[in-house]
N, C-alpha and C positions, 0 to 999 in steps of 0.2 A: 412231530419229530419226522423228517425225510426217514425212509428206510437206507437210503446211500448216505455213508458218513462221507465218502469225498465223489468227487464229481469232476473230471476232467475234460475238459472241451476245444477242441483243433490246438492244442500244445505246439508250439514250435520252442527249440533253442538250438539256435545257430551259433557257432563261434566263429571270430572272423581272424584267423592268423595275415600273416602280410600280404599275402597275394588275394585279390578283388573278390575270387570267388567264393562266399562261406561256405563253410562246413556244416552243412545241414543235418546234426545228429538225431534232432526228433522233428518230423514234418507234419503236423497238422493228428498228430493222436488224441483219440476219443475214448472213455473208457468209466465205467461207474464201479464202487466197491459197497457191496451193501456190509450195513453194521454186523459186525460179530461175525464176518465171516473171512476166507482167505483167497486171495486173489493172487493166480501165479500168473508171472510176465516170464516168457520166455521166447529163446530165438538164441540164434550164432553170437559169437565173440564180433563186436562194432554195432550191434544191430540198436541200439541206443536205451537198453533196459535200464543201467545205472545211471545214464543220463536222468531218464525219467523219474528215478528214484530221488537224486538230488535238487530235481527241479525243482518236484512236488514240497521237499521240506526247506528248500528253499535255500541251499547251499550255490544253486544258482539260480539267476534272474531270468523267468522266461523272456524269451524275444516275442514270442504272440501265446495267444490263449488266455483260456479261462480256468481257473484251479479251485474249486469251492471245497472247503474243510469245514463239516459241522456249520453248515449253513453262512460260511463267510468265505467271501474271495479274499485269496491270500495272492492271487498270481501279481497284483500291482506294488506300488511302492510299500513298502512295510513302515508302520509308527510304532513305538515304543509298547504300546498294549499288543496291536497283533503280533509282534515279535515274539512277547512274552507267551501270548496265547499258543502259538506253535510251539515253542520251546518246552513248555509242561504237556501239551497233549498229542504231539508227535516225537516219535523217536526213531533212531536208526542203528540197525547192528549192521556191519562193516564186516567185509569180506576175509579181511585177513586180521585174524585174531590178534597177533600180536604188533602189529601196525597203528593200530587205533587204540593201545595202550599206551600210557606214560611209563616208560619204564623207571622212571625217577620217580614214580607215586607208589605207596602202598595201595593195595586191593580196597581198603576203607576209603579210604579217600576217592578212587576211583569210582569205585559204583553212586558215592555221595555227591561225585561233581556237579549232577543237574539240582539237584536238593539244594546243594550250596551258593549254586550263581540264582535259584530262583524265590530263594527265600524260603523252602517250604518246614523247615524245622525250626521250632522254638527255644533247642536246647541241646545240649551234645548228646544228653542220654535217650532223645527221639532220635537224632539223627543215626546213634550207633545201634537200635533197637531195630529201626526202619532198614538197614544196610545188613546187620545181623540176620533177621528175619528173611531177607530175600536171598542172599545168601545160601540159606537152610533151602527155600524154597528150588533154588536152582541147581540142590544135589552137591553144594560147598558147605564147609564146616567152619564154627565162628573161627578155629587158629588160621582158618588162610587170611584171614582177615587183615593181619600184619605182614603178610609177606611182599615180595614184587613179581612182576609179570613172569620174569625170566625163569621164577620158581616152578614155574606151570608148566603141564601138556599142553599141544594144540586146542584138545576140547575143553579143557579146563579154563583155559584162557577164552574162548567162545562163550563158556557159561559165562565169566566175568563180564564180557559184553552185553548178554542177554539181562543178566541183574542191573548192570547201568541204565538201560532200558525201563528194563521192567519196573526200576522202583521209581519211576515218575508215576506211575498207573497211568499210563500213556493210552488215551482211544485209538489211536493208528499207532504201528510199527511198521519200518521200512526193512525189510531184512536184504539185506543185496546181498546174494551168493551165500551166506552165512557156513555153508559147510563144505566148499568146492575145496577148502586148502586144507580139511581134515580127512583122516584114515575112513575107509569105507568105512571100517567097524565103528567108528565112533559118530559118523553122519546121522545114523538110525536113533540113534540115542539123544542127539541134539535136536534132531527133527520132534521126535516124541514128549521130549521135554517140551519145546514149544505148543506143542498140541495140548499138552497137559496145561502150559500156562493159561492158555486161551482159552479153554473150558472154566478155568478159576477163576479169569479175571476180567472174561468179554472180550479180552483184546481185539481189533481188525490188523490182519496182516497183511500188506503187498509184499510179495515172496517173488524176489529175484531169481531166477537159476537159468542154468543149461541144463539141468540131468533134469530130462522130462519123468522118470519113473519118480524122482521122490517129487516134484510138482505135482504128480497126479496123485500121491500120496498123501499132499497134505494140503492142496487146494479146493477149492467149492467151484469157484470158476475162472479161465485160462485164457490171457490175449496171448496171441502170435506174433511176434515185431520181427520186419525183416527191412532193413537200411532204411529204420527210422518212421516206418510206417505201420502199422496196427492192421495186418492181414486178415487176422480172425479173435475173433474173441465169441465165447460161450461154456457153458457148463463143462466140468472136465469130460462128461461123458459122452456130451454131445462130439467135442474135439478128438478125440481118442478113438469114437466107436464111430463117428461120421464125418471124417475132416473133408471140405471143402475147396480150401486153396491149396494148389499144387505145392507151394512153399509148406504148409503143416504138413502135407502126404509125405514129403521129402524128408521130413525132421522123424514122422514117426517112422517111417520105413529103416530108419539107422538105429533104431532102438535094439541093440542085442537081445536075443531070445535065451533063457536058461538050457532049454533043451538042444543039446548038440544036433539031435536028427533033424529039429524043427530049420535050429540055426544055417545049415549046410544048404536050405532051400531059398532062406531068404535073399529076397532082392531088394536092394535099395536104388528109390527113386530119384533121379537126377535133375534137380530144378536149378536154371539158371538166370535168371530175371532179364538179362541185359540180352537174350535170346530169345524170350520167351513171348515177345509180344505185346506183355502187359505193362501198362503206364500206370502206378501208383499214384501219379498225381492227376489223374481224372477219373480216379475209382470213387465208387458212393459205395453207401453202407446198406447191404442187403439181409433179408435176413431169410434164413430156409432152418425150418424145425427147432427156431427159436436160437440157432446161432447165427451171429455176424459175423459176415465177410468182407474185406473190398474187394469188389470185380470193376474190373475197366468197362466193359462195354456190355451190351445187351448180348451180342454174340458169343461173348466169354460165360456170360451169366446163364444164358441155355444151354450151353456146350457141358458146362461143367454141372447143373442140374439133371441132366441126360444123363452121364457119368456115376452120379450117386445116384441114380432113382433106384 
């Protein structure tokens, strides 16, 4: 069995509005996710993070490229067997915990939705037991099972969303900015809950976010996206300690520092792709100290190597 649970190669996701020019939301992205780890995708709004997640779970049909999940190619046409395989082995936690829950359904039915669709329970007793056990694992009580989503706080709603995904015992969970709609005090609780469930169940995460501090906390490896291109990827220590691409440096320089004296002297690095002279479409994947990044030309490669020496 391969050490990689997911392998994405040359993924492209284009959208075609009424004008002739397509919107290239994702343009040739490649990365791997190792089994049992967390891979963080970061980048500014509109960089293509959510589109990648939705393409992998097949909410979108990829325009081009390869997606190999558990050794099976899932980027092409889905037959009934392959569709069922994806639904059972891959789940998604959405950004808005209220919009992703049916307001007319009780919690027990929301959490059991995947079990019902895939006929994974032989009796109502087995169904109820699985739901109740999962609610307790996400730190909700059994009394919550017969309530409706509007009766919960934002953090509790997100726990319901996590329970709905985890009850399927999936191999991969795509978490699409699962904490961005929550209060700061609740964000750490949800992240710690996800880490705990990962240790207990061995689940793999694709964690999509723009909060770099949270990504550093939860991720083993990180990919940096800009304008639909993967500009740099590596372990979290490599990305935060030795960023190579100027866009990555720009993102890291924007992180506030808790010490007010140090914050006074912090300088944000500006990066503008359109005036940088870099062409992502001509980029090549290179390795620097184990970190891979997209570099446009040999000259740029030598320049950044000298800067990081």
